N, C-alpha and C positions, 0 to 999 in steps of 0.2 A: 884640242877640246874634241873630239870626234872618239879617239880612243877612250877619254875618260869618261865619257857619254855610255860608252860601251861598254864598260867597267870590266877593262882588261880583256872582251872578248877578240876584241880588233887591236892590233899594235897600230901607232902613227901610220907608220909607213906602207902598213895596209891599206888604210882607208884612201890616203895618197893615191896609190899604184888604181883602187878604186874611183879615184875622182876621176884622173888620168885617164882610164880607161871608158866612162860614161863622154867625156867631153868629145876622146875622140871618137866613140860612135856616132854622136852627134854631130861633128862633125865642126864643132865648136860654134855653133850656132846658138848662142842662148840669148836669151834675152833683148833685144835688139832697142834703139832706142823710138820711145813715142810719139806719136804727132805731137804732144804739148813739148817734149824734150825737142822737138824741130823749130816748133813756132819761137820759143823761149831765145835759143840759138842761131836764128834765124832774124829775130827781133834786134838781138845785140850786135848783131853781125852790120846789118842794116844803120845802125846805132853810130857806129864807129864810124861808117861811111858816110852818113851825113852831117846837114850843117847842123843839126839843132846841137844846143847843149843847155846845163843848167837844171834845176827843179823841175820846169815843166816838162821836158825833154824824158826826165826819168819818169813821171807821172802818166806822159802820153804813153810809152812802152808799159808800163803798169797795167795801162787800162786796153793797151791792147792783147799781151799775154790772158787779163781776165776773158775779152771777148773770145781769144785762141780755145783756151778754157773751158769756158764753156761748149763750144762748137765740139772737140776736140776729145772733151769725157761722154759727149752724145754720141759720137761716133764710134765709140767700142762700145756701145750697147744694140748698135743697129748692124745687123747681119750685110746690109749690103755696103758698107764698109771694107769687109775682112778680105776682100779680095786687092783693094788700095792698098798702094804703100804710104806709111804713116808720113813720108815727105809731103805726097801728091795732097794728103788731109789734110796736113800745118802748112802747105803753100795756100790751098782754097780759103780756108781759114784765117790767114795773117790778110788774103785781098780783100775778104769778108767781113774786116773788121778796121781795117785802113776806110772801106767805102762807108761803114757805119761810121766811122767818126767825121767823116768831110770833110772839106777845103778847110773850113773854118778853126779847126786842131790841128791834121795836117796839110800844110799848105800843096798847091798843085806841085810843084819845082820837088819837093820833099818825097812828095807820093813816088814819083817817076825814079828818083835816087835810092828809096825804099827796092821797090818793083825790080829795077836792072841790080841791083846788089843780089837781091833775091835769085834772079834768073842766072846770074851769074855762078851762085855759091853752088845750086841745084841741077842748074841746066835743064834745067823743066820750060817748056813752052807755055807762058803764063796765058796765050790764049788759047791753051791745046781744047779740043774735045771733051779730055776728060776734067779734066781743071773746071773747066765751065761746069761742066755738072753736077762736080764733085761741090762748088759752088751752092749750089740751085738744091742741091741734098741735104749741105749743111744749113743752110735757111727756113726752107722749108720740110722738107720730109722725116727727119729726124723727130719730131713733138708730135706728125702726124696733122700739122697746121701749113695752112699755104704758104706760099714763098713770102709772098707779101707782109702777111703780117708778123713773118719769123725776122725778117728783113729790118721793120718797125721795130719791133722789138731791139733787136741790136742798136738800131740807131737812136732807138730812148734810151736804154745803155749809156751807149757812149755820148748823148746828151747830157746824162744829170753826174757824168765824170767831169764831163765841157765843164757843166754850170757850179760844179765841184772845186774847179779853180785850174785846172789844165787847157783851157780856151786859149790861151795866146797860143799865134802858130806854131810850130816844129818845125823849124827851120827857116822861117821865114823873112823875107825880105825889108817887113813892112808891109807888105798889102796879101791881103789875102783873097 
């Protein structure tokens, strides 16, 4: 395709050679996974290890991804997050989403399963200072509002999702 676009100026072998040169110079460091990519993967991984099943579990996962998307998209436009690994932003966003959903939607035991699955998969200390700071920044600093009001907004989004049909607990054994 590149040879065709060059209208005969370069052969396919020339373009392939140049691509190889660029990749070697870059050390194959191309665009890596984003925070949202990590969120989607980790949530899917946690669901596989959890006890939840059925339509409500899928809806809760979708809600968690939506809550994470909101946070990770804001993080991409804020310079304070440039030095953080996408996985750190993702784990922080997931923890914020779980908290926003509350015990009525994600049972405490299932919350522990999700957190342990994430901890094992990422080898990130979920209580680390960097995670706590990132969570606070995601909740408050991104939109220039205080943490409490942003946390309340996330909780409101989660409550609306719960009211729309995913209120039965994820992985619950009958008690919330």
